[in-house]
N, C-alpha and C positions, 0 to 999 in steps of 0.2 A: 564100647564105656563109657558112661554117660562121663562129665565134668561135675567138680563140684563147682557150684559157685561161693562167689567172692563171699555173702554170709556165710554158707557154711563153711568154709574154711579159717573165716574169724571165728566161728563157733567150737570149730575142732580145736584153734591153737588157744583158745581162751580155758577150755574144759585140761588142755593139758599144762598151760600154764598154770591153773588153780592148784592140779594136782600136784605138779612140781615145787612147786613153792613149799607145800608143808616138807616134802623132803630134802629142801637144802637146809634149812631148817635143822633137820635133823643131821645131817651129812657136817654141817658148820657147828654143830654140839659136840659130836662125835670126835674130829679133828682140830676144836678148838681153834677155831679162825673162821673170819668173814670167807663165806661162799659166793661168787659172783655166777648170776643166770644171763646166760643167753635168752634171746626171746625164740619160742620154740618153731622148728620148720614142721613144718605140714606135708609131706608129698607120697605119691602113689609110684610105685618103682616097682620092676622086677628084682630079682632075686639077683642077677647081674648087673642093674644097674645100680646096685645101692653097693653093692663088691667094690666094685670102680670109687662112688663117690666115698667110701671108707679107707684105698686105696691113697685117692688124690689130697687126704687131711692128714696122711701121715707121714712122717718122716720119709727123705727115700735110701736111708742104710737100709741092706739087705737081709740083715736080721732083727728089723724093728719089731715086734709082736705087740698083741694086743693082750690085758689081761682079761677076761670075759665069765662075769656073773651074772647069770641067766636063770631065771625062774619062769615057769610058764601057769595060766592062769585062767580058771573059767568060772562067767560070769553067769550065777540064777539066770538073767534075761538074756542069755543066749548066745555072746560072743567067747571066744577065746583069743589069748592075747600070750606071745610071749616078750615079754619085758627084760629087756639086756641094758645090765651096767658096764660100761666100756673105760679101764683106762691104759694108755700105753705101760707095757711090761716093766719099763726102768723107773717107772714112780708109783708103781701100787705096793714096795718097799716103803716109800716115804708117806706111802695111806697111811701103813700099817705103823709107823715109828710116830706120826702123828697122833692114832687112835690110844699107841700102847704108851704113848711118854717119849721126850727123845733121849734120857737116860737109858732107854732100856740097850741091852747089849745087841747087838748085832744076830752071834748068832742065835740067840733066842728069837729075836723078830725070826728068822728064816724058819727056825723048828715051828713059828704061830700065824704065819702068813698066809695060809692057804684058809686055815679057821678062820682069822680077822676078816681076809674077805666074803669069806663066807658070810659070814656075821653083818658087817657094810652094806654088802647086797640085801641080806636079807631084809636091813632097817629099811633102807633107802628105798627099794621097786618095795614092801611093804607098804610102807608110807602113800607112795603115789599110789597105790592100789586101793589103798584105803581111802584115800579122798575120793578117786573116782568114783568106790562105791558107793559112797555117801550122796556125791552129788547127785548118782543116779537112782539111790533108794535103793539098792539093790543086794546079794552077796554075792563074795568071789572066795575061790577055792584055789590055793598055792602051793605049787609040788616045791620042795627044798632047793636052796638056792644050790648050783653048781656053779667052781670055779674051776675055766680050763686059761689054757694061753695058749692063741692062734695068731698067724698070719692074718692080714686083713681080707687075702684073697680064700683063706680057707676057714675066714670064721663064720660063715653062713653054712655049710656045707652038710652041716647036720638039718638046714629049714626045709621045708617044704620049697617044691619048684614050682610053685603057683606062679601064674603069667604077673600076678599083680600082688603088692603088699601095700598096707599103708605103711609106713614110717614116720613118727613123730620124734624131732632130734631134738635133742636140748644140751647144751655145753654146761658144763659146772667146772668151776675153775677156781684152783685155791691160787689164789693171784700172790701171794708172798712165796710163793714155790713152783710158782709160770706152770701150774701142771693141769691139765683139762682132759676131762671126762666128757662121757655121754652117755643116757640112757635111749634106749631104740623101745620102740613099743611097735611089733610085727603081728600084722593081722591078716588072714584070706581074705576072700571075697566074700564071702556068706557074713564073718565076723565083720568087714567092715559096715555092712549092710547095717545089721543088728547095733553096732556101736552108734551107727549114724542116728539111727531112731532114738537112740537113746538121747545123745547130743542135742537133735533136735526137737524132744519134747522139752530138755531140760531148758534151754534157750525158746522155747518154743515158735520155732521157726516153720516156714510154711512147707506143707508137705509134697514130694517130690514124685513125680509119677516114673521117673526113669529107672530102670535097672543098672546096677556094678556091672554085672555080668557082662563078659565081655560078648 
């Protein structure tokens, strides 16, 4: 498998940086609080390597779980991606509280939590993908969001066990509440090739002859 050049990695980072900027603004409006973004981290990993990375950033308490909001997208230009919005489970209630208003009764938040989190994911993830679609001049079709609670170790059990996946990870932090989440974009090798072709055209990168295939 060929390695990405530094120029390609910079272009990938900028593409995701642009797409997440609008999502952060949308998220900020939802929770009525400033959202801080980290610089995107772009990596090609196996599923097991990604699981290890996720476990390494999670607290060590045995019962810690992640709230996962997941949508799948098909682009007319040929690539597919899973987009995941992740938050620590203990923080998901705070996100819903901020969305619905701090004076919302705790019992009502519990009842509305799943629907509210699905809507938050739908807004944020679709903002990301709409930005990418506009950048690439293509159409994207997305599934309905699914909300699940999982450990870092089981987070990706329902995903393909392909040898390599592209992961674009960016931290979205509500600073006032010390709450961090992540947006992940997971692609297989054919989708990476198609996506990289779109990025190359967008940033007018020189064509690469090597294939991503192992």
